[in-house]
N, CA, C, O and the ligand as a Tripos MOL2 file, in Angstrom:
@<TRIPOS>MOLECULE
protein
  249   247    63     0     0
PROTEIN
NO_CHARGES

@<TRIPOS>ATOM
      1 N           4.5490   39.7900   14.8870 N.3       1 MET1
      2 CA          5.9120   39.5950   14.4250 C.3       1 MET1
      3 C           6.2310   40.6210   13.3420 C.2       1 MET1
      4 O           5.3520   41.0760   12.6100 O.2       1 MET1
      5 N           7.5030   40.9670   13.2620 N.am      2 THR2
      6 CA          7.9290   42.1050   12.4580 C.3       2 THR2
      7 C           9.1580   41.7300   11.6510 C.2       2 THR2
      8 O          10.1200   41.1830   12.1920 O.2       2 THR2
      9 N           9.1270   42.0200   10.3680 N.am      3 ALA3
     10 CA         10.2620   41.6900    9.5000 C.3       3 ALA3
     11 C          11.4250   42.6420    9.7680 C.2       3 ALA3
     12 O          11.2230   43.8300   10.0190 O.2       3 ALA3
     13 N          12.6320   42.1110    9.7140 N.am      4 TYR4
     14 CA         13.8200   42.9720    9.7560 C.3       4 TYR4
     15 C          13.9000   43.7060    8.4270 C.2       4 TYR4
     16 O          14.2410   43.1270    7.3950 O.2       4 TYR4
     17 N          13.5780   44.9910    8.4760 N.am      5 HIS5
     18 CA         13.5280   45.7990    7.2580 C.3       5 HIS5
     19 C          13.6250   47.2660    7.6700 C.2       5 HIS5
     20 O          13.0810   47.6570    8.7020 O.2       5 HIS5
     21 N          14.3090   48.0720    6.8760 N.am      6 PRO6
     22 CA         14.4270   49.4990    7.2500 C.3       6 PRO6
     23 C          13.0910   50.2090    7.4600 C.2       6 PRO6
     24 O          13.0340   51.1770    8.2180 O.2       6 PRO6
     25 N          12.0140   49.7570    6.8120 N.am      7 LYS7
     26 CA         10.7030   50.3770    7.0220 C.3       7 LYS7
     27 C          10.1370   50.0710    8.4040 C.2       7 LYS7
     28 O           9.2310   50.7670    8.8640 O.2       7 LYS7
     29 N          10.6500   49.0530    9.0690 N.am      8 ASN8
     30 CA         10.2010   48.6970   10.4180 C.3       8 ASN8
     31 C          11.2280   49.1740   11.4310 C.2       8 ASN8
     32 O          12.1640   48.4450   11.7610 O.2       8 ASN8
     33 N          11.0600   50.3900   11.9240 N.am      9 PHE9
     34 CA         11.9120   50.9200   12.9900 C.3       9 PHE9
     35 C          13.3820   50.9440   12.5940 C.2       9 PHE9
     36 O          14.2650   50.8000   13.4380 O.2       9 PHE9
     37 N          13.6370   51.1300   11.2850 N.am     10 GLU10
     38 CA         15.0000   51.2630   10.7640 C.3      10 GLU10
     39 C          15.8710   50.0560   11.0930 C.2      10 GLU10
     40 O          17.0730   50.1870   11.3200 O.2      10 GLU10
     41 N          15.2590   48.8960   11.1160 N.am     11 ARG11
     42 CA         16.0420   47.6680   11.3150 C.3      11 ARG11
     43 C          16.8040   47.3400   10.0320 C.2      11 ARG11
     44 O          16.3980   47.7690    8.9520 O.2      11 ARG11
     45 N          17.8910   46.5930   10.1310 N.am     12 PRO12
     46 CA         18.6340   46.2220    8.9140 C.3      12 PRO12
     47 C          17.7950   45.3150    8.0160 C.2      12 PRO12
     48 O          16.9080   44.6000    8.4820 O.2      12 PRO12
     49 N          18.0920   45.3630    6.7360 N.am     13 LEU13
     50 CA         17.3720   44.5350    5.7640 C.3      13 LEU13
     51 C          17.8240   43.0860    5.9080 C.2      13 LEU13
     52 O          18.9720   42.7470    5.6210 O.2      13 LEU13
     53 N          16.8930   42.2300    6.3600 N.am     14 ARG14
     54 CA         17.2060   40.8050    6.5070 C.3      14 ARG14
     55 C          16.0850   39.9650    5.9040 C.2      14 ARG14
     56 O          15.7890   38.8640    6.3690 O.2      14 ARG14
     57 N          15.4720   40.5130    4.8590 N.am     15 ILE15
     58 CA         14.5610   39.7450    4.0180 C.3      15 ILE15
     59 C          15.0190   39.9670    2.5810 C.2      15 ILE15
     60 O          15.7950   40.8890    2.3330 O.2      15 ILE15
     61 N          14.5660   39.1560    1.6250 N.am     16 PRO16
     62 CA         15.0740   39.2990    0.2550 C.3      16 PRO16
     63 C          14.8170   40.6930   -0.3260 C.2      16 PRO16
     64 O          13.8270   41.3470    0.0000 O.2      16 PRO16
     65 N          15.7290   41.1250   -1.1910 N.am     17 GLU17
     66 CA         15.5400   42.3750   -1.9280 C.3      17 GLU17
     67 C          14.2110   42.3080   -2.6760 C.2      17 GLU17
     68 O          13.9230   41.3070   -3.3330 O.2      17 GLU17
     69 N          13.4090   43.3470   -2.5870 N.am     18 GLY18
     70 CA         12.1470   43.3950   -3.3160 C.3      18 GLY18
     71 C          10.9850   42.7480   -2.6020 C.2      18 GLY18
     72 O           9.8470   42.8790   -3.0530 O.2      18 GLY18
     73 N          11.2250   42.0530   -1.5040 N.am     19 ALA19
     74 CA         10.1290   41.4460   -0.7460 C.3      19 ALA19
     75 C           9.4580   42.5100    0.1180 C.2      19 ALA19
     76 O          10.1080   43.4410    0.5920 O.2      19 ALA19
     77 N           8.1550   42.3590    0.3140 N.am     20 GLU20
     78 CA          7.4020   43.3020    1.1280 C.3      20 GLU20
     79 C           7.6330   43.0150    2.6120 C.2      20 GLU20
     80 O           7.4810   41.8740    3.0470 O.2      20 GLU20
     81 N           7.9970   44.0330    3.3920 N.am     21 PRO21
     82 CA          8.1040   43.8320    4.8390 C.3      21 PRO21
     83 C           6.7180   43.7320    5.4820 C.2      21 PRO21
     84 O           5.7290   44.1940    4.9130 O.2      21 PRO21
     85 N           6.6580   43.1400    6.6420 N.am     22 TRP22
     86 CA          5.3870   43.0750    7.3670 C.3      22 TRP22
     87 C           5.6230   43.4520    8.8220 C.2      22 TRP22
     88 O           6.7380   43.3670    9.3370 O.2      22 TRP22
     89 N           4.5400   43.8720    9.4670 N.am     23 ASN23
     90 CA          4.5690   44.1740   10.8950 C.3      23 ASN23
     91 C           3.1730   43.8940   11.4330 C.2      23 ASN23
     92 O           2.2270   44.6080   11.1020 O.2      23 ASN23
     93 N           3.0400   42.8780   12.2470 N.am     24 SER24
     94 CA          1.7240   42.4790   12.7480 C.3      24 SER24
     95 C           1.1950   43.4320   13.8100 C.2      24 SER24
     96 O           0.0100   43.3990   14.1420 O.2      24 SER24
     97 N           2.0720   44.2840   14.3470 N.am     25 ASP25
     98 CA          1.7400   45.0740   15.5290 C.3      25 ASP25
     99 C           1.4470   44.1230   16.6940 C.2      25 ASP25
    100 O           1.6280   42.9130   16.5600 O.2      25 ASP25
    101 N           1.0080   44.6440   17.8100 N.am     26 TYR26
    102 CA          0.7600   43.7950   18.9800 C.3      26 TYR26
    103 C          -0.4640   42.9030   18.7450 C.2      26 TYR26
    104 O          -1.4580   43.3360   18.1610 O.2      26 TYR26
    105 N          -0.3770   41.6650   19.2050 N.am     27 LEU27
    106 CA         -1.4950   40.7260   19.0650 C.3      27 LEU27
    107 C          -1.9260   40.2510   20.4420 C.2      27 LEU27
    108 O          -1.0890   39.9280   21.2850 O.2      27 LEU27
    109 N          -3.2240   40.2100   20.6660 N.am     28 LEU28
    110 CA         -3.7670   39.6740   21.9110 C.3      28 LEU28
    111 C          -3.9100   38.1650   21.7700 C.2      28 LEU28
    112 O          -3.8030   37.6430   20.6610 O.2      28 LEU28
    113 N          -4.1540   37.4410   22.8870 N.am     29 PRO29
    114 CA         -4.1180   35.9760   22.8510 C.3      29 PRO29
    115 C          -4.9840   35.3230   21.7690 C.2      29 PRO29
    116 O          -4.5610   34.3160   21.2020 O.2      29 PRO29
    117 N          -6.1450   35.8340   21.4610 N.am     30 ASN30
    118 CA         -6.9830   35.1690   20.4630 C.3      30 ASN30
    119 C          -6.9030   35.8150   19.0850 C.2      30 ASN30
    120 O          -7.6960   35.4850   18.2030 O.2      30 ASN30
    121 N          -5.9750   36.7140   18.8910 N.am     31 GLU31
    122 CA         -5.8030   37.3480   17.5930 C.3      31 GLU31
    123 C          -4.7620   36.5830   16.7810 C.2      31 GLU31
    124 O          -3.9440   35.8420   17.3270 O.2      31 GLU31
    125 N          -4.8110   36.7790   15.4830 N.am     32 SER32
    126 CA         -3.8330   36.1070   14.6260 C.3      32 SER32
    127 C          -3.4000   37.0620   13.5200 C.2      32 SER32
    128 O          -3.9960   38.1170   13.2970 O.2      32 SER32
    129 N          -2.3590   36.6530   12.8520 N.am     33 PHE33
    130 CA         -1.7950   37.4520   11.7630 C.3      33 PHE33
    131 C          -1.2260   36.4850   10.7440 C.2      33 PHE33
    132 O          -0.6450   35.4640   11.1140 O.2      33 PHE33
    133 N          -1.3830   36.7910    9.4770 N.am     34 SER34
    134 CA         -0.7600   35.9440    8.4560 C.3      34 SER34
    135 C          -0.1460   36.8220    7.3760 C.2      34 SER34
    136 O          -0.5710   37.9560    7.1540 O.2      34 SER34
    137 N           0.8430   36.2810    6.7240 N.am     35 VAL35
    138 CA          1.5110   36.9690    5.6230 C.3      35 VAL35
    139 C           1.8280   35.9180    4.5650 C.2      35 VAL35
    140 O           2.1730   34.7840    4.8970 O.2      35 VAL35
    141 N           1.7120   36.2880    3.3060 N.am     36 THR36
    142 CA          2.0730   35.3900    2.2090 C.3      36 THR36
    143 C           3.3680   35.9010    1.5950 C.2      36 THR36
    144 O           3.4370   37.0300    1.1100 O.2      36 THR36
    145 N           4.3770   35.0650    1.6220 N.am     37 LEU37
    146 CA          5.7000   35.4570    1.1310 C.3      37 LEU37
    147 C           5.8340   35.0400   -0.3270 C.2      37 LEU37
    148 O           5.6960   33.8620   -0.6560 O.2      37 LEU37
    149 N           6.1000   35.9980   -1.1910 N.am     38 GLN38
    150 CA          6.0800   35.7650   -2.6360 C.3      38 GLN38
    151 C           7.4710   35.6240   -3.2410 C.2      38 GLN38
    152 O           7.6170   35.1030   -4.3460 O.2      38 GLN38
    153 N           8.4780   36.0800   -2.5340 N.am     39 VAL39
    154 CA          9.8370   36.0960   -3.0750 C.3      39 VAL39
    155 C          10.6590   35.0150   -2.3700 C.2      39 VAL39
    156 O          10.6390   34.9290   -1.1420 O.2      39 VAL39
    157 N          11.3780   34.1920   -3.1320 N.am     40 GLU40
    158 CA         12.2250   33.1640   -2.5290 C.3      40 GLU40
    159 C          13.3740   33.8010   -1.7670 C.2      40 GLU40
    160 O          13.9050   34.8410   -2.1550 O.2      40 GLU40
    161 N          13.7440   33.1480   -0.6730 N.am     41 GLY41
    162 CA         14.8910   33.6320    0.0790 C.3      41 GLY41
    163 C          14.7080   33.4360    1.5700 C.2      41 GLY41
    164 O          13.8350   32.6920    2.0160 O.2      41 GLY41
    165 N          15.5470   34.1150    2.3260 N.am     42 VAL42
    166 CA         15.5870   33.9920    3.7830 C.3      42 VAL42
    167 C          14.9710   35.2460    4.3990 C.2      42 VAL42
    168 O          15.3400   36.3710    4.0620 O.2      42 VAL42
    169 N          14.0240   35.0260    5.3100 N.am     43 TYR43
    170 CA         13.3240   36.1240    5.9970 C.3      43 TYR43
    171 C          13.5810   36.0060    7.4930 C.2      43 TYR43
    172 O          13.2340   34.9990    8.1110 O.2      43 TYR43
    173 N          14.1820   37.0260    8.0670 N.am     44 ASP44
    174 CA         14.3520   37.0690    9.5140 C.3      44 ASP44
    175 C          13.3300   38.0310   10.1030 C.2      44 ASP44
    176 O          13.0720   39.0970    9.5440 O.2      44 ASP44
    177 N          12.7570   37.6510   11.2230 N.am     45 PHE45
    178 CA         11.7370   38.4920   11.8470 C.3      45 PHE45
    179 C          11.9100   38.4530   13.3630 C.2      45 PHE45
    180 O          12.6320   37.6140   13.9010 O.2      45 PHE45
    181 N          11.2400   39.3680   14.0280 N.am     46 TYR46
    182 CA         11.3970   39.4780   15.4760 C.3      46 TYR46
    183 C          10.1070   39.9620   16.1050 C.2      46 TYR46
    184 O           9.1840   40.4110   15.4260 O.2      46 TYR46
    185 N          10.0720   39.8590   17.4170 N.am     47 CYS47
    186 CA          8.9580   40.3680   18.2140 C.3      47 CYS47
    187 C           9.3870   41.7110   18.7950 C.2      47 CYS47
    188 O          10.3900   41.7810   19.5050 O.2      47 CYS47
    189 N           8.6510   42.7650   18.5090 N.am     48 VAL48
    190 CA          9.0760   44.1110   18.9140 C.3      48 VAL48
    191 C           9.3750   44.1890   20.4130 C.2      48 VAL48
    192 O          10.4450   44.6800   20.7730 O.2      48 VAL48
    193 N           8.4880   43.7310   21.3140 N.am     49 PRO49
    194 CA          8.8070   43.8910   22.7390 C.3      49 PRO49
    195 C           9.7900   42.8550   23.2910 C.2      49 PRO49
    196 O          10.3000   43.0310   24.3970 O.2      49 PRO49
    197 N          10.0650   41.7860   22.5510 N.am     50 HIS50
    198 CA         10.8820   40.7090   23.1210 C.3      50 HIS50
    199 C          12.1200   40.3510   22.3060 C.2      50 HIS50
    200 O          12.7800   39.3560   22.6080 O.2      50 HIS50
    201 N          12.4520   41.1330   21.2810 N.am     51 ALA51
    202 CA         13.6330   40.7950   20.4790 C.3      51 ALA51
    203 C          14.8890   40.7430   21.3460 C.2      51 ALA51
    204 O          15.7710   39.9140   21.1230 O.2      51 ALA51
    205 N          14.9640   41.6440   22.3480 N.am     52 HIS52
    206 CA         16.1470   41.6770   23.2070 C.3      52 HIS52
    207 C          16.2740   40.4040   24.0300 C.2      52 HIS52
    208 O          17.3620   40.0790   24.5080 O.2      52 HIS52
    209 N          15.1590   39.6720   24.2010 N.am     53 ALA53
    210 CA         15.1750   38.4050   24.9340 C.3      53 ALA53
    211 C          15.3360   37.2170   23.9880 C.2      53 ALA53
    212 O          15.2610   36.0640   24.4140 O.2      53 ALA53
    213 N          15.5550   37.4960   22.7240 N.am     54 GLY54
    214 CA         15.8240   36.4320   21.7750 C.3      54 GLY54
    215 C          14.6060   35.9080   21.0520 C.2      54 GLY54
    216 O          14.6880   34.8580   20.4150 O.2      54 GLY54
    217 N          13.4700   36.5990   21.1230 N.am     55 MET55
    218 CA         12.2800   36.1320   20.4220 C.3      55 MET55
    219 C          12.3630   36.5860   18.9570 C.2      55 MET55
    220 O          11.8470   37.6370   18.5760 O.2      55 MET55
    221 N          13.0210   35.7650   18.1700 N.am     56 VAL56
    222 CA         13.2470   36.0440   16.7570 C.3      56 VAL56
    223 C          12.9840   34.7610   15.9690 C.2      56 VAL56
    224 O          12.8840   33.6810   16.5510 O.2      56 VAL56
    225 N          12.8750   34.8820   14.6700 N.am     57 GLY57
    226 CA         12.6450   33.7010   13.8670 C.3      57 GLY57
    227 C          13.1660   33.8750   12.4600 C.2      57 GLY57
    228 O          13.5220   34.9730   12.0320 O.2      57 GLY57
    229 N          13.1990   32.7490   11.7470 N.am     58 ARG58
    230 CA         13.6690   32.7500   10.3630 C.3      58 ARG58
    231 C          12.7440   31.8590    9.5480 C.2      58 ARG58
    232 O          12.3950   30.7560    9.9670 O.2      58 ARG58
    233 N          12.3490   32.3530    8.3760 N.am     59 ILE59
    234 CA         11.5650   31.5860    7.4150 C.3      59 ILE59
    235 C          12.3960   31.4840    6.1430 C.2      59 ILE59
    236 O          12.9460   32.4800    5.6720 O.2      59 ILE59
    237 N          12.4840   30.2860    5.5920 N.am     60 ILE60
    238 CA         13.1850   30.0840    4.3180 C.3      60 ILE60
    239 C          12.1450   29.6940    3.2750 C.2      60 ILE60
    240 O          11.4470   28.6910    3.4270 O.2      60 ILE60
    241 N          12.0450   30.4850    2.2240 N.am     61 VAL61
    242 CA         11.0910   30.2370    1.1390 C.3      61 VAL61
    243 C          11.8680   29.7200   -0.0650 C.2      61 VAL61
    244 O          12.8270   30.3490   -0.5120 O.2      61 VAL61
    245 N          11.4570   28.5960   -0.5740 N.am     62 GLY62
    246 CA         12.1060   28.0520   -1.7620 C.3      62 GLY62
    247 C          12.7930   26.7460   -1.4620 C.2      62 GLY62
    248 O          13.3940   26.1450   -2.3530 O.2      62 GLY62
    249 CU          7.2620   38.3870   22.0360 Cu       63 CU63
@<TRIPOS>BOND
     1     1     2 1
     2     2     3 1
     3     3     4 2
     4     3     5 am
     5     5     6 1
     6     6     7 1
     7     7     8 2
     8     7     9 am
     9     9    10 1
    10    10    11 1
    11    11    12 2
    12    11    13 am
    13    13    14 1
    14    14    15 1
    15    15    16 2
    16    15    17 am
    17    17    18 1
    18    18    19 1
    19    19    20 2
    20    19    21 am
    21    21    22 1
    22    22    23 1
    23    23    24 2
    24    23    25 am
    25    25    26 1
    26    26    27 1
    27    27    28 2
    28    27    29 am
    29    29    30 1
    30    30    31 1
    31    31    32 2
    32    31    33 am
    33    33    34 1
    34    34    35 1
    35    35    36 2
    36    35    37 am
    37    37    38 1
    38    38    39 1
    39    39    40 2
    40    39    41 am
    41    41    42 1
    42    42    43 1
    43    43    44 2
    44    43    45 am
    45    45    46 1
    46    46    47 1
    47    47    48 2
    48    47    49 am
    49    49    50 1
    50    50    51 1
    51    51    52 2
    52    51    53 am
    53    53    54 1
    54    54    55 1
    55    55    56 2
    56    55    57 am
    57    57    58 1
    58    58    59 1
    59    59    60 2
    60    59    61 am
    61    61    62 1
    62    62    63 1
    63    63    64 2
    64    63    65 am
    65    65    66 1
    66    66    67 1
    67    67    68 2
    68    67    69 am
    69    69    70 1
    70    70    71 1
    71    71    72 2
    72    71    73 am
    73    73    74 1
    74    74    75 1
    75    75    76 2
    76    75    77 am
    77    77    78 1
    78    78    79 1
    79    79    80 2
    80    79    81 am
    81    81    82 1
    82    82    83 1
    83    83    84 2
    84    83    85 am
    85    85    86 1
    86    86    87 1
    87    87    88 2
    88    87    89 am
    89    89    90 1
    90    90    91 1
    91    91    92 2
    92    91    93 am
    93    93    94 1
    94    94    95 1
    95    95    96 2
    96    95    97 am
    97    97    98 1
    98    98    99 1
    99    99   100 2
   100    99   101 am
   101   101   102 1
   102   102   103 1
   103   103   104 2
   104   103   105 am
   105   105   106 1
   106   106   107 1
   107   107   108 2
   108   107   109 am
   109   109   110 1
   110   110   111 1
   111   111   112 2
   112   111   113 am
   113   113   114 1
   114   114   115 1
   115   115   116 2
   116   115   117 am
   117   117   118 1
   118   118   119 1
   119   119   120 2
   120   119   121 am
   121   121   122 1
   122   122   123 1
   123   123   124 2
   124   123   125 am
   125   125   126 1
   126   126   127 1
   127   127   128 2
   128   127   129 am
   129   129   130 1
   130   130   131 1
   131   131   132 2
   132   131   133 am
   133   133   134 1
   134   134   135 1
   135   135   136 2
   136   135   137 am
   137   137   138 1
   138   138   139 1
   139   139   140 2
   140   139   141 am
   141   141   142 1
   142   142   143 1
   143   143   144 2
   144   143   145 am
   145   145   146 1
   146   146   147 1
   147   147   148 2
   148   147   149 am
   149   149   150 1
   150   150   151 1
   151   151   152 2
   152   151   153 am
   153   153   154 1
   154   154   155 1
   155   155   156 2
   156   155   157 am
   157   157   158 1
   158   158   159 1
   159   159   160 2
   160   159   161 am
   161   161   162 1
   162   162   163 1
   163   163   164 2
   164   163   165 am
   165   165   166 1
   166   166   167 1
   167   167   168 2
   168   167   169 am
   169   169   170 1
   170   170   171 1
   171   171   172 2
   172   171   173 am
   173   173   174 1
   174   174   175 1
   175   175   176 2
   176   175   177 am
   177   177   178 1
   178   178   179 1
   179   179   180 2
   180   179   181 am
   181   181   182 1
   182   182   183 1
   183   183   184 2
   184   183   185 am
   185   185   186 1
   186   186   187 1
   187   187   188 2
   188   187   189 am
   189   189   190 1
   190   190   191 1
   191   191   192 2
   192   191   193 am
   193   193   194 1
   194   194   195 1
   195   195   196 2
   196   195   197 am
   197   197   198 1
   198   198   199 1
   199   199   200 2
   200   199   201 am
   201   201   202 1
   202   202   203 1
   203   203   204 2
   204   203   205 am
   205   205   206 1
   206   206   207 1
   207   207   208 2
   208   207   209 am
   209   209   210 1
   210   210   211 1
   211   211   212 2
   212   211   213 am
   213   213   214 1
   214   214   215 1
   215   215   216 2
   216   215   217 am
   217   217   218 1
   218   218   219 1
   219   219   220 2
   220   219   221 am
   221   221   222 1
   222   222   223 1
   223   223   224 2
   224   223   225 am
   225   225   226 1
   226   226   227 1
   227   227   228 2
   228   227   229 am
   229   229   230 1
   230   230   231 1
   231   231   232 2
   232   231   233 am
   233   233   234 1
   234   234   235 1
   235   235   236 2
   236   235   237 am
   237   237   238 1
   238   238   239 1
   239   239   240 2
   240   239   241 am
   241   241   242 1
   242   242   243 1
   243   243   244 2
   244   243   245 am
   245   245   246 1
   246   246   247 1
   247   247   248 2
@<TRIPOS>SUBSTRUCTURE
     1 MET1         2 RESIDUE 1 A MET
     2 THR2         6 RESIDUE 1 A THR
     3 ALA3        10 RESIDUE 1 A ALA
     4 TYR4        14 RESIDUE 1 A TYR
     5 HIS5        18 RESIDUE 1 A HIS
     6 PRO6        22 RESIDUE 1 A PRO
     7 LYS7        26 RESIDUE 1 A LYS
     8 ASN8        30 RESIDUE 1 A ASN
     9 PHE9        34 RESIDUE 1 A PHE
    10 GLU10       38 RESIDUE 1 A GLU
    11 ARG11       42 RESIDUE 1 A ARG
    12 PRO12       46 RESIDUE 1 A PRO
    13 LEU13       50 RESIDUE 1 A LEU
    14 ARG14       54 RESIDUE 1 A ARG
    15 ILE15       58 RESIDUE 1 A ILE
    16 PRO16       62 RESIDUE 1 A PRO
    17 GLU17       66 RESIDUE 1 A GLU
    18 GLY18       70 RESIDUE 1 A GLY
    19 ALA19       74 RESIDUE 1 A ALA
    20 GLU20       78 RESIDUE 1 A GLU
    21 PRO21       82 RESIDUE 1 A PRO
    22 TRP22       86 RESIDUE 1 A TRP
    23 ASN23       90 RESIDUE 1 A ASN
    24 SER24       94 RESIDUE 1 A SER
    25 ASP25       98 RESIDUE 1 A ASP
    26 TYR26      102 RESIDUE 1 A TYR
    27 LEU27      106 RESIDUE 1 A LEU
    28 LEU28      110 RESIDUE 1 A LEU
    29 PRO29      114 RESIDUE 1 A PRO
    30 ASN30      118 RESIDUE 1 A ASN
    31 GLU31      122 RESIDUE 1 A GLU
    32 SER32      126 RESIDUE 1 A SER
    33 PHE33      130 RESIDUE 1 A PHE
    34 SER34      134 RESIDUE 1 A SER
    35 VAL35      138 RESIDUE 1 A VAL
    36 THR36      142 RESIDUE 1 A THR
    37 LEU37      146 RESIDUE 1 A LEU
    38 GLN38      150 RESIDUE 1 A GLN
    39 VAL39      154 RESIDUE 1 A VAL
    40 GLU40      158 RESIDUE 1 A GLU
    41 GLY41      162 RESIDUE 1 A GLY
    42 VAL42      166 RESIDUE 1 A VAL
    43 TYR43      170 RESIDUE 1 A TYR
    44 ASP44      174 RESIDUE 1 A ASP
    45 PHE45      178 RESIDUE 1 A PHE
    46 TYR46      182 RESIDUE 1 A TYR
    47 CYS47      186 RESIDUE 1 A CYS
    48 VAL48      190 RESIDUE 1 A VAL
    49 PRO49      194 RESIDUE 1 A PRO
    50 HIS50      198 RESIDUE 1 A HIS
    51 ALA51      202 RESIDUE 1 A ALA
    52 HIS52      206 RESIDUE 1 A HIS
    53 ALA53      210 RESIDUE 1 A ALA
    54 GLY54      214 RESIDUE 1 A GLY
    55 MET55      218 RESIDUE 1 A MET
    56 VAL56      222 RESIDUE 1 A VAL
    57 GLY57      226 RESIDUE 1 A GLY
    58 ARG58      230 RESIDUE 1 A ARG
    59 ILE59      234 RESIDUE 1 A ILE
    60 ILE60      238 RESIDUE 1 A ILE
    61 VAL61      242 RESIDUE 1 A VAL
    62 GLY62      246 RESIDUE 1 A GLY
    63 CU63       249 GROUP 0 **** ****
């Protein structure tokens, strides 16, 4: 999963100002990825190969 952030393929900023963007890259079935969100706010993220099919998500911290 990949944060909406200009550092990730020039996507628009859709995480809090000052928050670190993340990009898990591709994951195989038994692989995992974790991120710790330190800044309160709304984080929108997407799946690089499936965003066009609606595979997106939102995390609210705080
Ligand atoms: Cu996907």
